PyMOL CGO cylinders between C-alpha atoms (Angstrom):
from pymol import cmd
from pymol.cgo import CYLINDER

trace = [
    CYLINDER, -3.38, 39.43, 29.19, -6.03, 39.26, 26.18, 0.3, 1, 1, 1, 1, 1, 1,
    CYLINDER, -6.03, 39.26, 26.18, -5.02, 36.66, 23.48, 0.3, 1, 1, 1, 1, 1, 1,
    CYLINDER, -5.02, 36.66, 23.48, -7.03, 35.35, 20.61, 0.3, 1, 1, 1, 1, 1, 1,
    CYLINDER, -7.03, 35.35, 20.61, -8.10, 31.81, 20.99, 0.3, 1, 1, 1, 1, 1, 1,
    CYLINDER, -8.10, 31.81, 20.99, -7.20, 29.59, 18.05, 0.3, 1, 1, 1, 1, 1, 1,
    CYLINDER, -7.20, 29.59, 18.05, -8.55, 26.07, 17.63, 0.3, 1, 1, 1, 1, 1, 1,
    CYLINDER, -8.55, 26.07, 17.63, -6.53, 23.11, 17.36, 0.3, 1, 1, 1, 1, 1, 1,
    CYLINDER, -6.53, 23.11, 17.36, -8.14, 20.25, 15.64, 0.3, 1, 1, 1, 1, 1, 1,
    CYLINDER, -8.14, 20.25, 15.64, -11.76, 19.76, 16.63, 0.3, 1, 1, 1, 1, 1, 1,
    CYLINDER, -11.76, 19.76, 16.63, -10.97, 16.16, 17.61, 0.3, 1, 1, 1, 1, 1, 1,
    CYLINDER, -10.97, 16.16, 17.61, -9.16, 17.46, 20.57, 0.3, 1, 1, 1, 1, 1, 1,
    CYLINDER, -9.16, 17.46, 20.57, -12.50, 19.51, 21.82, 0.3, 1, 1, 1, 1, 1, 1,
    CYLINDER, -12.50, 19.51, 21.82, -10.10, 22.31, 22.95, 0.3, 1, 1, 1, 1, 1, 1,
    CYLINDER, -10.10, 22.31, 22.95, -9.09, 25.71, 21.85, 0.3, 1, 1, 1, 1, 1, 1,
    CYLINDER, -9.09, 25.71, 21.85, -5.48, 26.88, 23.05, 0.3, 1, 1, 1, 1, 1, 1,
    CYLINDER, -5.48, 26.88, 23.05, -3.90, 30.04, 23.41, 0.3, 1, 1, 1, 1, 1, 1,
    CYLINDER, -3.90, 30.04, 23.41, -1.80, 30.65, 20.19, 0.3, 1, 1, 1, 1, 1, 1,
    CYLINDER, -1.80, 30.65, 20.19, 0.09, 33.72, 21.88, 0.3, 1, 1, 1, 1, 1, 1,
    CYLINDER, 0.09, 33.72, 21.88, 1.48, 31.25, 24.50, 0.3, 1, 1, 1, 1, 1, 1,
    CYLINDER, 1.48, 31.25, 24.50, 2.32, 28.65, 21.74, 0.3, 1, 1, 1, 1, 1, 1,
    CYLINDER, 2.32, 28.65, 21.74, 4.07, 31.09, 19.61, 0.3, 1, 1, 1, 1, 1, 1,
    CYLINDER, 4.07, 31.09, 19.61, 5.89, 33.19, 22.35, 0.3, 1, 1, 1, 1, 1, 1,
    CYLINDER, 5.89, 33.19, 22.35, 5.88, 31.22, 25.61, 0.3, 1, 1, 1, 1, 1, 1,
    CYLINDER, 5.88, 31.22, 25.61, 5.18, 32.45, 29.24, 0.3, 1, 1, 1, 1, 1, 1,
    CYLINDER, 5.18, 32.45, 29.24, 7.02, 35.87, 28.46, 0.3, 1, 1, 1, 1, 1, 1,
    CYLINDER, 7.02, 35.87, 28.46, 3.69, 36.70, 26.61, 0.3, 1, 1, 1, 1, 1, 1,
    CYLINDER, 3.69, 36.70, 26.61, 0.98, 34.93, 27.97, 0.3, 1, 1, 1, 1, 1, 1,
    CYLINDER, 0.98, 34.93, 27.97, -0.08, 31.96, 30.16, 0.3, 1, 1, 1, 1, 1, 1,
    CYLINDER, -0.08, 31.96, 30.16, -0.84, 28.43, 29.14, 0.3, 1, 1, 1, 1, 1, 1,
    CYLINDER, -0.84, 28.43, 29.14, -4.58, 28.46, 29.08, 0.3, 1, 1, 1, 1, 1, 1,
    CYLINDER, -4.58, 28.46, 29.08, -7.55, 26.73, 27.29, 0.3, 1, 1, 1, 1, 1, 1,
    CYLINDER, -7.55, 26.73, 27.29, -11.13, 26.62, 26.89, 0.3, 1, 1, 1, 1, 1, 1,
    CYLINDER, -11.13, 26.62, 26.89, -13.16, 23.40, 25.94, 0.3, 1, 1, 1, 1, 1, 1,
    CYLINDER, -13.16, 23.40, 25.94, -14.70, 23.42, 22.39, 0.3, 1, 1, 1, 1, 1, 1,
    CYLINDER, -14.70, 23.42, 22.39, -18.31, 22.82, 23.63, 0.3, 1, 1, 1, 1, 1, 1,
    CYLINDER, -18.31, 22.82, 23.63, -18.22, 25.54, 26.19, 0.3, 1, 1, 1, 1, 1, 1,
    CYLINDER, -18.22, 25.54, 26.19, -17.07, 28.31, 23.81, 0.3, 1, 1, 1, 1, 1, 1,
    CYLINDER, -17.07, 28.31, 23.81, -19.48, 26.89, 21.16, 0.3, 1, 1, 1, 1, 1, 1,
    CYLINDER, -19.48, 26.89, 21.16, -22.45, 27.17, 23.31, 0.3, 1, 1, 1, 1, 1, 1,
    CYLINDER, -22.45, 27.17, 23.31, -21.23, 30.73, 24.30, 0.3, 1, 1, 1, 1, 1, 1,
    CYLINDER, -21.23, 30.73, 24.30, -20.78, 31.96, 20.88, 0.3, 1, 1, 1, 1, 1, 1,
    CYLINDER, -20.78, 31.96, 20.88, -24.11, 30.18, 19.56, 0.3, 1, 1, 1, 1, 1, 1,
    CYLINDER, -24.11, 30.18, 19.56, -26.05, 31.82, 22.58, 0.3, 1, 1, 1, 1, 1, 1,
    CYLINDER, -26.05, 31.82, 22.58, -25.11, 35.23, 22.00, 0.3, 1, 1, 1, 1, 1, 1,
    CYLINDER, -25.11, 35.23, 22.00, -25.71, 35.06, 18.29, 0.3, 1, 1, 1, 1, 1, 1,
    CYLINDER, -25.71, 35.06, 18.29, -29.12, 33.61, 19.00, 0.3, 1, 1, 1, 1, 1, 1,
    CYLINDER, -29.12, 33.61, 19.00, -29.77, 36.46, 21.19, 0.3, 1, 1, 1, 1, 1, 1,
    CYLINDER, -29.77, 36.46, 21.19, -28.79, 39.46, 19.00, 0.3, 1, 1, 1, 1, 1, 1,
    CYLINDER, -28.79, 39.46, 19.00, -30.48, 37.94, 16.04, 0.3, 1, 1, 1, 1, 1, 1,
    CYLINDER, -30.48, 37.94, 16.04, -33.62, 37.71, 17.89, 0.3, 1, 1, 1, 1, 1, 1,
    CYLINDER, -33.62, 37.71, 17.89, -33.23, 41.40, 19.20, 0.3, 1, 1, 1, 1, 1, 1,
    CYLINDER, -33.23, 41.40, 19.20, -32.59, 42.39, 15.51, 0.3, 1, 1, 1, 1, 1, 1,
    CYLINDER, -32.59, 42.39, 15.51, -36.14, 41.03, 14.51, 0.3, 1, 1, 1, 1, 1, 1,
    CYLINDER, -36.14, 41.03, 14.51, -38.11, 42.09, 17.52, 0.3, 1, 1, 1, 1, 1, 1,
    CYLINDER, -38.11, 42.09, 17.52, -36.81, 45.83, 18.05, 0.3, 1, 1, 1, 1, 1, 1,
    CYLINDER, -36.81, 45.83, 18.05, -36.93, 48.41, 15.95, 0.3, 1, 1, 1, 1, 1, 1,
    CYLINDER, -36.93, 48.41, 15.95, -33.89, 50.19, 14.17, 0.3, 1, 1, 1, 1, 1, 1,
    CYLINDER, -33.89, 50.19, 14.17, -33.67, 53.31, 16.18, 0.3, 1, 1, 1, 1, 1, 1,
    CYLINDER, -33.67, 53.31, 16.18, -33.94, 51.44, 19.69, 0.3, 1, 1, 1, 1, 1, 1,
    CYLINDER, -33.94, 51.44, 19.69, -31.65, 48.62, 18.77, 0.3, 1, 1, 1, 1, 1, 1,
    CYLINDER, -31.65, 48.62, 18.77, -29.00, 51.08, 17.18, 0.3, 1, 1, 1, 1, 1, 1,
    CYLINDER, -29.00, 51.08, 17.18, -29.19, 53.01, 20.45, 0.3, 1, 1, 1, 1, 1, 1,
    CYLINDER, -29.19, 53.01, 20.45, -28.63, 50.06, 22.63, 0.3, 1, 1, 1, 1, 1, 1,
    CYLINDER, -28.63, 50.06, 22.63, -25.45, 48.83, 20.46, 0.3, 1, 1, 1, 1, 1, 1,
    CYLINDER, -25.45, 48.83, 20.46, -23.93, 52.17, 20.75, 0.3, 1, 1, 1, 1, 1, 1,
    CYLINDER, -23.93, 52.17, 20.75, -25.02, 53.05, 24.52, 0.3, 1, 1, 1, 1, 1, 1,
    CYLINDER, -25.02, 53.05, 24.52, -22.18, 51.52, 26.21, 0.3, 1, 1, 1, 1, 1, 1,
    CYLINDER, -22.18, 51.52, 26.21, -19.65, 53.96, 24.49, 0.3, 1, 1, 1, 1, 1, 1,
    CYLINDER, -19.65, 53.96, 24.49, -22.09, 56.91, 23.98, 0.3, 1, 1, 1, 1, 1, 1,
    CYLINDER, -22.09, 56.91, 23.98, -21.41, 59.10, 26.86, 0.3, 1, 1, 1, 1, 1, 1,
    CYLINDER, -21.41, 59.10, 26.86, -17.69, 58.74, 26.56, 0.3, 1, 1, 1, 1, 1, 1,
    CYLINDER, -17.69, 58.74, 26.56, -17.68, 59.28, 22.55, 0.3, 1, 1, 1, 1, 1, 1,
    CYLINDER, -17.68, 59.28, 22.55, -19.98, 62.34, 23.17, 0.3, 1, 1, 1, 1, 1, 1,
    CYLINDER, -19.98, 62.34, 23.17, -17.33, 63.81, 25.32, 0.3, 1, 1, 1, 1, 1, 1,
    CYLINDER, -17.33, 63.81, 25.32, -14.80, 62.90, 23.16, 0.3, 1, 1, 1, 1, 1, 1,
    CYLINDER, -14.80, 62.90, 23.16, -16.30, 64.31, 20.09, 0.3, 1, 1, 1, 1, 1, 1,
    CYLINDER, -16.30, 64.31, 20.09, -17.29, 67.41, 21.77, 0.3, 1, 1, 1, 1, 1, 1,
    CYLINDER, -17.29, 67.41, 21.77, -13.85, 67.97, 22.87, 0.3, 1, 1, 1, 1, 1, 1,
    CYLINDER, -13.85, 67.97, 22.87, -12.46, 67.04, 19.44, 0.3, 1, 1, 1, 1, 1, 1,
    CYLINDER, -12.46, 67.04, 19.44, -14.90, 69.87, 17.92, 0.3, 1, 1, 1, 1, 1, 1,
    CYLINDER, -14.90, 69.87, 17.92, -13.80, 72.64, 20.47, 0.3, 1, 1, 1, 1, 1, 1,
    CYLINDER, -13.80, 72.64, 20.47, -9.90, 71.47, 19.65, 0.3, 1, 1, 1, 1, 1, 1,
    CYLINDER, -9.90, 71.47, 19.65, -10.49, 71.70, 16.12, 0.3, 1, 1, 1, 1, 1, 1,
    CYLINDER, -10.49, 71.70, 16.12, -12.15, 75.06, 16.28, 0.3, 1, 1, 1, 1, 1, 1,
    CYLINDER, -12.15, 75.06, 16.28, -9.43, 76.29, 18.30, 0.3, 1, 1, 1, 1, 1, 1,
    CYLINDER, -9.43, 76.29, 18.30, -6.87, 74.81, 15.38, 0.3, 1, 1, 1, 1, 1, 1,
    CYLINDER, -6.87, 74.81, 15.38, -8.71, 76.24, 12.55, 0.3, 1, 1, 1, 1, 1, 1,
    CYLINDER, -8.71, 76.24, 12.55, -8.90, 79.74, 14.27, 0.3, 1, 1, 1, 1, 1, 1,
    CYLINDER, -8.90, 79.74, 14.27, -5.45, 79.83, 15.04, 0.3, 1, 1, 1, 1, 1, 1,
    CYLINDER, -5.45, 79.83, 15.04, -4.58, 78.77, 11.27, 0.3, 1, 1, 1, 1, 1, 1,
    CYLINDER, -4.58, 78.77, 11.27, -6.68, 81.61, 9.98, 0.3, 1, 1, 1, 1, 1, 1,
    CYLINDER, -6.68, 81.61, 9.98, -4.68, 84.06, 12.49, 0.3, 1, 1, 1, 1, 1, 1,
    CYLINDER, -4.68, 84.06, 12.49, -1.54, 82.91, 10.95, 0.3, 1, 1, 1, 1, 1, 1,
    CYLINDER, -1.54, 82.91, 10.95, -2.89, 83.55, 7.53, 0.3, 1, 1, 1, 1, 1, 1,
    CYLINDER, -2.89, 83.55, 7.53, -3.62, 87.00, 8.57, 0.3, 1, 1, 1, 1, 1, 1,
    CYLINDER, -3.62, 87.00, 8.57, 0.03, 87.51, 10.22, 0.3, 1, 1, 1, 1, 1, 1,
    CYLINDER, 0.03, 87.51, 10.22, 1.49, 86.34, 6.90, 0.3, 1, 1, 1, 1, 1, 1,
    CYLINDER, 1.49, 86.34, 6.90, -0.36, 89.10, 4.95, 0.3, 1, 1, 1, 1, 1, 1,
    CYLINDER, -0.36, 89.10, 4.95, 0.33, 91.81, 7.39, 0.3, 1, 1, 1, 1, 1, 1,
    CYLINDER, 0.33, 91.81, 7.39, 4.32, 90.62, 7.50, 0.3, 1, 1, 1, 1, 1, 1,
    CYLINDER, 4.32, 90.62, 7.50, 4.37, 90.98, 3.54, 0.3, 1, 1, 1, 1, 1, 1,
    CYLINDER, 4.37, 90.98, 3.54, 2.66, 94.21, 3.84, 0.3, 1, 1, 1, 1, 1, 1,
    CYLINDER, 2.66, 94.21, 3.84, 5.20, 95.46, 6.37, 0.3, 1, 1, 1, 1, 1, 1,
    CYLINDER, 5.20, 95.46, 6.37, 8.01, 94.14, 4.32, 0.3, 1, 1, 1, 1, 1, 1,
    CYLINDER, 8.01, 94.14, 4.32, 6.83, 96.23, 1.36, 0.3, 1, 1, 1, 1, 1, 1,
    CYLINDER, 6.83, 96.23, 1.36, 6.62, 99.34, 3.39, 0.3, 1, 1, 1, 1, 1, 1,
    CYLINDER, 6.62, 99.34, 3.39, 10.08, 98.53, 4.89, 0.3, 1, 1, 1, 1, 1, 1,
    CYLINDER, 10.08, 98.53, 4.89, 8.45, 98.42, 8.34, 0.3, 1, 1, 1, 1, 1, 1,
    CYLINDER, 8.45, 98.42, 8.34, 10.13, 95.35, 9.04, 0.3, 1, 1, 1, 1, 1, 1,
    CYLINDER, 10.13, 95.35, 9.04, 13.99, 94.09, 8.46, 0.3, 1, 1, 1, 1, 1, 1,
    CYLINDER, 13.99, 94.09, 8.46, 14.68, 91.27, 6.31, 0.3, 1, 1, 1, 1, 1, 1,
    CYLINDER, 14.68, 91.27, 6.31, 16.08, 89.44, 9.15, 0.3, 1, 1, 1, 1, 1, 1,
    CYLINDER, 16.08, 89.44, 9.15, 12.89, 89.89, 11.15, 0.3, 1, 1, 1, 1, 1, 1,
    CYLINDER, 12.89, 89.89, 11.15, 10.95, 88.87, 8.39, 0.3, 1, 1, 1, 1, 1, 1,
    CYLINDER, 10.95, 88.87, 8.39, 13.06, 85.65, 7.73, 0.3, 1, 1, 1, 1, 1, 1,
    CYLINDER, 13.06, 85.65, 7.73, 12.92, 84.66, 11.25, 0.3, 1, 1, 1, 1, 1, 1,
    CYLINDER, 12.92, 84.66, 11.25, 9.13, 85.24, 11.99, 0.3, 1, 1, 1, 1, 1, 1,
    CYLINDER, 9.13, 85.24, 11.99, 8.46, 83.69, 8.60, 0.3, 1, 1, 1, 1, 1, 1,
    CYLINDER, 8.46, 83.69, 8.60, 10.30, 80.39, 9.40, 0.3, 1, 1, 1, 1, 1, 1,
    CYLINDER, 10.30, 80.39, 9.40, 8.39, 80.31, 13.03, 0.3, 1, 1, 1, 1, 1, 1,
    CYLINDER, 8.39, 80.31, 13.03, 5.06, 80.74, 11.56, 0.3, 1, 1, 1, 1, 1, 1,
    CYLINDER, 5.06, 80.74, 11.56, 5.45, 78.36, 8.83, 0.3, 1, 1, 1, 1, 1, 1,
    CYLINDER, 5.45, 78.36, 8.83, 6.65, 75.82, 11.29, 0.3, 1, 1, 1, 1, 1, 1,
    CYLINDER, 6.65, 75.82, 11.29, 3.60, 76.37, 13.55, 0.3, 1, 1, 1, 1, 1, 1,
    CYLINDER, 3.60, 76.37, 13.55, 1.33, 76.29, 10.33, 0.3, 1, 1, 1, 1, 1, 1,
    CYLINDER, 1.33, 76.29, 10.33, 2.60, 72.83, 9.28, 0.3, 1, 1, 1, 1, 1, 1,
    CYLINDER, 2.60, 72.83, 9.28, 2.09, 71.47, 13.02, 0.3, 1, 1, 1, 1, 1, 1,
    CYLINDER, 2.09, 71.47, 13.02, -1.22, 72.94, 13.00, 0.3, 1, 1, 1, 1, 1, 1,
    CYLINDER, -1.22, 72.94, 13.00, -2.09, 71.56, 9.52, 0.3, 1, 1, 1, 1, 1, 1,
    CYLINDER, -2.09, 71.56, 9.52, -1.15, 68.01, 10.68, 0.3, 1, 1, 1, 1, 1, 1,
    CYLINDER, -1.15, 68.01, 10.68, -3.15, 68.48, 13.73, 0.3, 1, 1, 1, 1, 1, 1,
    CYLINDER, -3.15, 68.48, 13.73, -6.23, 69.55, 11.89, 0.3, 1, 1, 1, 1, 1, 1,
    CYLINDER, -6.23, 69.55, 11.89, -6.10, 66.28, 10.09, 0.3, 1, 1, 1, 1, 1, 1,
    CYLINDER, -6.10, 66.28, 10.09, -5.78, 64.23, 12.64, 0.3, 1, 1, 1, 1, 1, 1,
    CYLINDER, -5.78, 64.23, 12.64, -8.97, 65.65, 14.54, 0.3, 1, 1, 1, 1, 1, 1,
    CYLINDER, -8.97, 65.65, 14.54, -10.82, 65.71, 11.51, 0.3, 1, 1, 1, 1, 1, 1,
    CYLINDER, -10.82, 65.71, 11.51, -10.00, 61.88, 11.49, 0.3, 1, 1, 1, 1, 1, 1,
    CYLINDER, -10.00, 61.88, 11.49, -11.24, 61.49, 14.95, 0.3, 1, 1, 1, 1, 1, 1,
    CYLINDER, -11.24, 61.49, 14.95, -14.46, 63.05, 14.18, 0.3, 1, 1, 1, 1, 1, 1,
    CYLINDER, -14.46, 63.05, 14.18, -14.86, 61.07, 10.73, 0.3, 1, 1, 1, 1, 1, 1,
    CYLINDER, -14.86, 61.07, 10.73, -14.33, 57.88, 12.80, 0.3, 1, 1, 1, 1, 1, 1,
    CYLINDER, -14.33, 57.88, 12.80, -16.81, 58.61, 15.52, 0.3, 1, 1, 1, 1, 1, 1,
    CYLINDER, -16.81, 58.61, 15.52, -19.46, 59.28, 12.54, 0.3, 1, 1, 1, 1, 1, 1,
    CYLINDER, -19.46, 59.28, 12.54, -18.43, 55.92, 11.10, 0.3, 1, 1, 1, 1, 1, 1,
    CYLINDER, -18.43, 55.92, 11.10, -19.52, 54.15, 14.38, 0.3, 1, 1, 1, 1, 1, 1,
    CYLINDER, -19.52, 54.15, 14.38, -23.19, 54.49, 13.51, 0.3, 1, 1, 1, 1, 1, 1,
    CYLINDER, -23.19, 54.49, 13.51, -22.58, 53.14, 10.21, 0.3, 1, 1, 1, 1, 1, 1,
    CYLINDER, -22.58, 53.14, 10.21, -20.82, 50.10, 11.45, 0.3, 1, 1, 1, 1, 1, 1,
    CYLINDER, -20.82, 50.10, 11.45, -23.73, 49.49, 13.69, 0.3, 1, 1, 1, 1, 1, 1,
    CYLINDER, -23.73, 49.49, 13.69, -26.31, 49.56, 10.67, 0.3, 1, 1, 1, 1, 1, 1,
    CYLINDER, -26.31, 49.56, 10.67, -24.22, 47.60, 8.87, 0.3, 1, 1, 1, 1, 1, 1,
    CYLINDER, -24.22, 47.60, 8.87, -23.76, 44.77, 11.53, 0.3, 1, 1, 1, 1, 1, 1,
    CYLINDER, -23.76, 44.77, 11.53, -27.71, 44.76, 11.99, 0.3, 1, 1, 1, 1, 1, 1,
    CYLINDER, -27.71, 44.76, 11.99, -28.24, 44.23, 8.18, 0.3, 1, 1, 1, 1, 1, 1,
    CYLINDER, -28.24, 44.23, 8.18, -25.93, 41.10, 8.42, 0.3, 1, 1, 1, 1, 1, 1,
    CYLINDER, -25.93, 41.10, 8.42, -27.65, 40.01, 11.68, 0.3, 1, 1, 1, 1, 1, 1,
    CYLINDER, -27.65, 40.01, 11.68, -31.13, 40.16, 10.14, 0.3, 1, 1, 1, 1, 1, 1,
    CYLINDER, -31.13, 40.16, 10.14, -30.11, 37.61, 7.05, 0.3, 1, 1, 1, 1, 1, 1,
    CYLINDER, -30.11, 37.61, 7.05, -30.51, 34.98, 9.79, 0.3, 1, 1, 1, 1, 1, 1,
    CYLINDER, -30.51, 34.98, 9.79, -33.73, 33.72, 11.65, 0.3, 1, 1, 1, 1, 1, 1,
    CYLINDER, -33.73, 33.72, 11.65, -33.37, 30.49, 13.22, 0.3, 1, 1, 1, 1, 1, 1,
    CYLINDER, -33.37, 30.49, 13.22, -29.85, 29.83, 14.32, 0.3, 1, 1, 1, 1, 1, 1,
    CYLINDER, -29.85, 29.83, 14.32, -29.21, 26.01, 15.25, 0.3, 1, 1, 1, 1, 1, 1,
    CYLINDER, -29.21, 26.01, 15.25, -25.50, 25.63, 14.83, 0.3, 1, 1, 1, 1, 1, 1,
    CYLINDER, -25.50, 25.63, 14.83, -22.41, 27.56, 13.91, 0.3, 1, 1, 1, 1, 1, 1,
    CYLINDER, -22.41, 27.56, 13.91, -20.41, 27.27, 10.56, 0.3, 1, 1, 1, 1, 1, 1,
    CYLINDER, -20.41, 27.27, 10.56, -17.14, 29.09, 9.38, 0.3, 1, 1, 1, 1, 1, 1,
    CYLINDER, -17.14, 29.09, 9.38, -19.24, 31.48, 6.82, 0.3, 1, 1, 1, 1, 1, 1,
    CYLINDER, -19.24, 31.48, 6.82, -21.38, 32.58, 9.43, 0.3, 1, 1, 1, 1, 1, 1,
    CYLINDER, -21.38, 32.58, 9.43, -18.55, 33.31, 12.11, 0.3, 1, 1, 1, 1, 1, 1,
    CYLINDER, -18.55, 33.31, 12.11, -16.23, 35.19, 9.49, 0.3, 1, 1, 1, 1, 1, 1,
    CYLINDER, -16.23, 35.19, 9.49, -19.46, 37.40, 8.44, 0.3, 1, 1, 1, 1, 1, 1,
    CYLINDER, -19.46, 37.40, 8.44, -20.78, 38.24, 12.04, 0.3, 1, 1, 1, 1, 1, 1,
    CYLINDER, -20.78, 38.24, 12.04, -17.48, 37.89, 14.30, 0.3, 1, 1, 1, 1, 1, 1,
    CYLINDER, -17.48, 37.89, 14.30, -14.29, 39.80, 14.17, 0.3, 1, 1, 1, 1, 1, 1,
    CYLINDER, -14.29, 39.80, 14.17, -12.65, 37.91, 16.78, 0.3, 1, 1, 1, 1, 1, 1,
    CYLINDER, -12.65, 37.91, 16.78, -12.87, 36.03, 20.08, 0.3, 1, 1, 1, 1, 1, 1,
    CYLINDER, -12.87, 36.03, 20.08, -10.67, 36.64, 23.20, 0.3, 1, 1, 1, 1, 1, 1,
    CYLINDER, -10.67, 36.64, 23.20, -10.44, 34.04, 25.94, 0.3, 1, 1, 1, 1, 1, 1,
    CYLINDER, -10.44, 34.04, 25.94, -8.87, 34.72, 29.17, 0.3, 1, 1, 1, 1, 1, 1,
    CYLINDER, -8.87, 34.72, 29.17, -7.17, 32.64, 31.65, 0.3, 1, 1, 1, 1, 1, 1,
    CYLINDER, -7.17, 32.64, 31.65, -9.68, 30.71, 33.97, 0.3, 1, 1, 1, 1, 1, 1,
    CYLINDER, -9.68, 30.71, 33.97, -9.57, 31.84, 37.78, 0.3, 1, 1, 1, 1, 1, 1,
    CYLINDER, -9.57, 31.84, 37.78, -10.88, 30.28, 40.90, 0.3, 1, 1, 1, 1, 1, 1,
    CYLINDER, -10.88, 30.28, 40.90, -12.77, 31.99, 43.74, 0.3, 1, 1, 1, 1, 1, 1,
    CYLINDER, -12.77, 31.99, 43.74, -12.09, 31.22, 47.21, 0.3, 1, 1, 1, 1, 1, 1,
    CYLINDER, -12.09, 31.22, 47.21, -14.88, 28.56, 47.02, 0.3, 1, 1, 1, 1, 1, 1,
    CYLINDER, -14.88, 28.56, 47.02, -13.22, 26.95, 44.00, 0.3, 1, 1, 1, 1, 1, 1,
    CYLINDER, -13.22, 26.95, 44.00, -15.59, 27.97, 41.83, 0.3, 1, 1, 1, 1, 1, 1,
    CYLINDER, -15.59, 27.97, 41.83, -13.92, 28.18, 38.27, 0.3, 1, 1, 1, 1, 1, 1,
    CYLINDER, -13.92, 28.18, 38.27, -14.86, 31.14, 35.85, 0.3, 1, 1, 1, 1, 1, 1,
    CYLINDER, -14.86, 31.14, 35.85, -13.46, 31.99, 32.36, 0.3, 1, 1, 1, 1, 1, 1,
    CYLINDER, -13.46, 31.99, 32.36, -14.03, 35.23, 30.61, 0.3, 1, 1, 1, 1, 1, 1,
    CYLINDER, -14.03, 35.23, 30.61, -14.82, 35.35, 26.94, 0.3, 1, 1, 1, 1, 1, 1,
    CYLINDER, -14.82, 35.35, 26.94, -14.95, 38.49, 25.10, 0.3, 1, 1, 1, 1, 1, 1,
    CYLINDER, -14.95, 38.49, 25.10, -16.70, 38.50, 21.53, 0.3, 1, 1, 1, 1, 1, 1,
    CYLINDER, -16.70, 38.50, 21.53, -15.88, 41.47, 19.00, 0.3, 1, 1, 1, 1, 1, 1,
    CYLINDER, -15.88, 41.47, 19.00, -18.45, 41.67, 16.31, 0.3, 1, 1, 1, 1, 1, 1,
    CYLINDER, -18.45, 41.67, 16.31, -17.74, 42.93, 12.98, 0.3, 1, 1, 1, 1, 1, 1,
    CYLINDER, -17.74, 42.93, 12.98, -18.38, 46.75, 12.47, 0.3, 1, 1, 1, 1, 1, 1,
    CYLINDER, -18.38, 46.75, 12.47, -19.23, 47.08, 16.20, 0.3, 1, 1, 1, 1, 1, 1,
    CYLINDER, -19.23, 47.08, 16.20, -16.77, 45.60, 18.28, 0.3, 1, 1, 1, 1, 1, 1,
    CYLINDER, -16.77, 45.60, 18.28, -17.61, 44.29, 21.60, 0.3, 1, 1, 1, 1, 1, 1,
    CYLINDER, -17.61, 44.29, 21.60, -21.27, 44.83, 22.57, 0.3, 1, 1, 1, 1, 1, 1,
    CYLINDER, -21.27, 44.83, 22.57, -22.15, 42.26, 24.93, 0.3, 1, 1, 1, 1, 1, 1,
]
cmd.load_cgo(trace, "trace")
């Protein structure tokens, strides 16, 4: 299970899983990581991205930041746009149906009972479609914000040049959270431990 690793006192030289500490083995395992190990990993990744931010041009780096999710993002965006078009088309059809119903009622071409029944049915569908339209538009807006987020993060990273040590203000500015997984051993006994860094505005990019 993914869990945020939170530091105990620095003197202990370790970060322990707070999910296990708070909720026990039902929620997670009792795992930890040494302070010097995670410090070195985070420092190394930030040094890498800072150097990239100064060496690469904006367009190239932005494309790289978004590349991992580009294909899926483009596929989802295209699908969302098609669904939004269908939803808007059906809403227009319902508007036309309402107009025709009122005209038929005025001509007494439809009974009051049928008018009330159809009106309730179309209004319910209309409400559902309006809600769906808002949700689809929100998804499209979120997709557009991904590029904005990458640009914001790059502007923050470029504030730094030579990075030799970490401190709280820098970490709070550049990193959203760090997730440490339980260490595993392979058949040869080698121990590996996955560390995921989620940066502000762009999420996981490593």
